[in-house]
Structures are given as structure tokens and as C-alpha cells.
C-alpha positions as CSV (number, residue, x, y, z in Angstrom):
1,M,113.0,108.8,121.2
2,G,115.3,111.7,121.8
3,R,114.8,114.8,119.2
4,P,118.2,114.4,117.6
5,L,117.1,111.0,116.6
6,L,114.0,112.2,115.1
7,L,115.6,114.5,113.1
8,V,118.0,112.1,111.7
9,L,115.1,109.8,110.6
10,A,113.1,112.7,109.2
11,L,116.2,113.7,106.9
12,A,116.8,109.9,106.0
13,S,113.3,109.9,104.8
14,A,113.3,112.7,102.7
15,L,116.7,111.6,101.0
16,L,115.2,107.9,100.3
17,P,115.5,107.3,96.4
18,A,111.9,107.6,94.6
19,P,110.3,104.5,93.5
20,A,111.8,102.9,90.1
21,K,110.3,103.7,86.9
22,G,107.5,101.2,86.0
23,D,104.4,100.6,83.8
24,S,101.9,101.3,86.7
25,W,100.9,105.2,87.7
26,T,101.6,106.5,91.4
27,T,98.9,108.9,92.6
28,L,100.3,111.6,95.4
29,P,97.5,113.6,96.7
30,G,98.0,116.3,99.0
31,C,101.0,118.0,97.3
32,Q,102.2,121.4,98.0
33,L,104.3,123.7,96.0
34,V,107.7,124.6,97.2
35,M,108.9,128.2,96.0
36,T,112.5,127.6,94.7
37,E,114.5,129.8,92.4
38,Y,114.8,127.8,89.3
39,A,110.9,126.8,88.5
40,D,108.9,127.8,85.8
41,G,105.3,127.1,84.3
42,D,105.7,123.4,83.6
43,S,108.6,122.3,86.0
44,F,108.5,122.7,89.9
45,H,109.5,121.5,93.4
46,V,107.1,119.9,95.5
47,R,106.6,118.2,99.0
48,Q,104.4,115.2,99.9
49,G,104.3,113.0,102.8
50,G,107.5,114.4,104.3
51,R,109.5,114.0,101.0
52,D,110.7,116.5,98.1
53,Y,110.4,116.1,94.2
54,I,111.0,117.9,91.2
55,F,108.3,117.3,88.5
56,R,108.0,118.2,84.7
57,L,104.8,118.4,83.3
58,Y,103.6,116.0,80.4
59,F,102.2,117.2,77.5
60,V,103.2,120.8,77.3
61,D,106.2,123.0,77.3
62,A,106.0,126.6,78.8
63,P,108.4,129.6,77.8
64,E,111.6,129.5,79.6
65,T,112.1,132.1,82.5
66,D,115.6,133.0,81.4
67,S,118.1,132.4,78.8
68,R,120.2,129.6,80.3
69,F,119.0,127.3,77.5
70,P,119.2,129.7,74.0
71,D,118.3,127.3,71.8
72,R,115.3,126.4,73.4
73,V,114.5,130.0,73.8
74,K,114.8,130.6,70.2
75,E,112.4,127.6,69.3
76,Q,109.9,129.1,71.5
77,A,110.3,132.5,70.0
78,K,109.8,131.0,66.6
79,H,106.6,129.0,67.7
80,F,104.6,131.9,69.7
81,K,106.2,134.8,67.1
82,I,107.7,136.8,69.7
83,S,111.3,138.0,70.6
84,R,113.5,136.0,72.7
85,K,113.4,138.4,75.2
86,R,109.6,138.3,75.3
87,V,109.9,134.6,75.7
88,N,111.3,134.9,79.1
89,A,108.5,137.5,80.0
90,A,106.1,135.0,79.0
91,G,107.9,132.6,81.1
92,E,107.8,134.6,84.2
93,Q,103.9,135.0,83.6
94,A,103.6,131.3,83.0
95,A,105.3,130.6,86.3
96,R,103.0,133.0,88.0
97,F,100.0,131.5,86.7
98,T,101.2,127.8,87.8
99,T,102.1,129.1,91.1
100,G,98.4,130.4,91.6
101,L,97.0,127.6,90.6
102,L,99.0,125.4,92.9
103,A,98.5,127.4,95.7
104,R,96.2,124.9,97.5
105,P,97.0,121.4,97.6
106,F,97.1,119.6,94.5
107,T,97.6,115.8,93.1
108,V,100.5,114.4,91.3
109,V,100.2,111.3,89.1
110,T,103.5,110.1,88.0
111,K,105.3,106.6,86.5
112,W,108.7,108.2,87.6
113,E,109.9,108.7,84.2
114,D,113.3,110.4,84.0
115,A,112.5,114.1,83.0
116,R,116.2,115.3,84.1
117,G,117.3,117.0,81.0
118,T,120.5,118.9,81.2
119,S,120.2,119.2,85.1
120,N,121.8,116.9,87.7
121,Q,118.9,117.2,89.9
122,E,116.6,114.2,89.8
123,R,113.4,115.2,88.2
124,F,110.3,113.4,86.9
125,Y,107.5,113.5,84.4
126,A,104.0,114.0,85.8
127,I,100.4,115.0,85.5
128,V,99.2,117.5,87.9
129,L,95.5,117.8,89.1
130,C,94.3,121.0,90.9
131,G,91.0,121.9,91.8
132,G,89.3,119.9,89.4
133,Q,91.8,121.2,86.4
134,N,94.6,119.3,84.4
135,L,97.5,121.7,84.9
136,A,98.8,121.3,81.4
137,E,95.4,121.9,79.9
138,A,94.8,125.1,81.9
139,L,98.4,126.2,80.8
140,V,97.6,125.8,76.9
141,K,94.4,127.3,77.3
142,A,95.4,130.3,78.8
143,G,98.3,130.7,76.4
144,W,101.2,130.3,78.6
145,A,102.2,126.8,77.3
146,Q,102.1,124.7,74.0
147,S,101.2,121.5,73.1
148,Y,104.2,119.8,73.3
149,G,106.8,117.6,75.0
150,M,106.9,114.1,76.4
151,F,103.5,112.0,75.9
152,A,101.9,110.1,78.5
153,D,99.5,107.1,78.1
154,H,97.3,108.3,81.0
155,P,95.0,106.7,81.9
156,T,95.4,104.5,78.7
157,E,97.2,105.1,75.5
158,A,93.9,105.9,73.4
159,Q,92.9,108.3,76.1
160,G,96.5,109.8,76.2
161,K,96.3,110.4,72.6
162,A,92.7,112.2,72.8
163,F,94.1,114.5,75.4
164,R,96.8,115.6,73.2
165,K,94.6,116.2,70.5
166,K,92.4,118.3,72.8
167,L,95.5,120.4,73.6
168,D,96.6,120.8,70.0
169,E,92.9,122.4,69.6
170,L,92.9,124.5,72.7
171,E,96.1,126.0,71.4
172,V,94.9,126.8,68.0
173,R,92.1,128.5,70.1
174,A,94.4,130.3,72.3
175,R,96.5,131.8,69.4
176,E,93.2,133.0,67.5
177,D,92.3,134.8,70.8
178,S,95.8,136.2,71.3
179,A,95.6,134.8,74.7
180,G,98.7,134.8,77.1
181,T,102.0,134.4,74.9
182,W,100.1,134.5,71.8
183,G,99.0,138.4,72.8
184,M,102.7,139.5,72.6
185,T,104.1,140.8,69.3
186,A,107.5,139.9,67.5
187,T,108.5,143.6,67.2
188,S,112.0,144.3,68.4
189,D,112.2,144.9,72.0
190,S,114.2,148.0,71.4
191,A,111.0,149.6,70.2
192,T,109.6,149.5,73.8
193,R,111.9,152.3,74.7
194,K,110.7,155.0,72.3
195,S,112.2,158.5,72.5
196,P,109.5,161.2,73.2
197,A,109.9,162.7,69.9
198,L,108.9,159.1,68.4
199,S,106.3,158.4,70.7
200,K,104.5,161.5,69.3
201,A,104.9,160.8,65.9
202,K,101.6,159.5,64.1
203,P,101.8,156.0,63.6
204,T,101.0,154.1,60.4
205,P,98.3,151.5,60.4
206,A,101.0,148.9,59.9
207,K,102.7,150.0,63.3
208,S,99.6,150.6,65.3
209,E,99.4,146.9,66.3
210,D,103.1,147.0,67.3
211,K,102.4,149.8,69.6
212,I,99.8,148.1,71.5
213,G,102.2,144.9,71.6
214,D,104.7,147.1,73.3
215,A,102.5,148.8,75.7
216,V,101.6,145.1,77.0
217,F,105.3,144.0,77.1
218,E,106.1,147.2,79.0
219,K,103.3,146.4,81.3
220,L,104.6,142.7,81.8
221,G,108.0,144.0,82.4
222,E,106.6,146.1,85.3
223,M,104.9,143.3,86.9
224,I,107.9,140.9,86.9
225,E,111.0,143.1,87.8
226,T,111.6,140.4,90.6
227,P,111.4,136.9,89.7
228,P,108.4,135.0,91.6
229,L,109.9,132.0,92.4
């Protein structure tokens, strides 16, 4: 078989439509993360068996990495009690967290339910298992996502509800521990650019927490000058 024909067959295989949505789950082992410009902590590009897919996690919602969806950013800022700009900073960190966990082959479990949203690209809801961890659980526990979003009856309805309850409990714990996004403050982002005169002023007890929060955000800003994806 000639090389041109092989290339045509490979391309055709990659473009085949995904299996139709059904009541049964499909397991895709040995998946690899594909680095793309538009990806975040809960939505990303995957390659498996010579085919490419875009998946969106069930159960959780990670902060947005940009301001393309202002209403969603506003909701996330209110939920985490942070500024809108810090939502994007948290989103970049959530994306880095996911990229790190998916650095090795992982497993995707999906029903091929449509998760396209406002995008024209085909995207499906999925559960991701990596290194013995459920990615959704790991994100919430680390404070880089909230227990929110599309429910999955995996592997059964009762077990899916039990998992949702577990995520709710993990989110409460992450908030109490100021983990991840919960460790940022809701103070004005302009406060991160204090003048020398202001920085020397003795802070009141009420502002000392804000100063700590601003230092955390400044450090995050240095870490994410260039989007990782």
C-alpha cells in the first residue's frame, strides 16, 4: 500500500464521527492530552487510538482562563468571593494542575453526551481517571474547581449521587483550608500595584489580610505571564 493512501486512511479515521449518545458507558484507555490554545481545568483535547476528541468533565466547573464568557466569570467570582480578574488567574492555575495530572496516559469514560455549549466544536462530557485519581475529585480537593455542572450516573444513579455529595464535602473543606482559588481575596486588583508610599504605610488589622492576598495574586501573575496551553 502506497504512503499517500496510508495518509488518506489515517485522516479519514481521525475524522470519523464519534459513537452516538447512548445509555451505556464507553471506556477509552491510554488517552493522551493534546496541548491546545483553548483548554482549561475541566475541558481539554484528547487523543486516543489515532483519533482526537474534546472532553468536558462531569460534576465540576473550573474557573475560566479568559473573559470570553463574562457572565460565567461573574458567577465564578461571586462563588469563590474573588475579583473577576483573579478568576482568570485561578483558571490558568487550574489548567496547569490538570496538565500536570494528565502528563501520563489516562482513561476517559463517556456516554458521548453533548457538551458543546456555545462552541461549534464537537465536545462530550466525560469522567477522567488518572493515576488512581478521579480528575474532578482532585480539582475540587485542591481548590481549583467547584462541585457544579453536569451530573453523571456513573456507574449507577446512586453512586453518582454519592460522588456528588463527596465533592460537596471536599469543596467545603477546600474553602475552610483556603486551598487553591479559595486562597485568593476579593480585594480590588488595583491594590496589587501599590505605590512605594502606600506600601510603607502601616496597615490596619483589617487590611493585613488583603495585603497577603495581593502578594499571592502577584506571585500567580508572575507564574502565568504566558498561557500554558
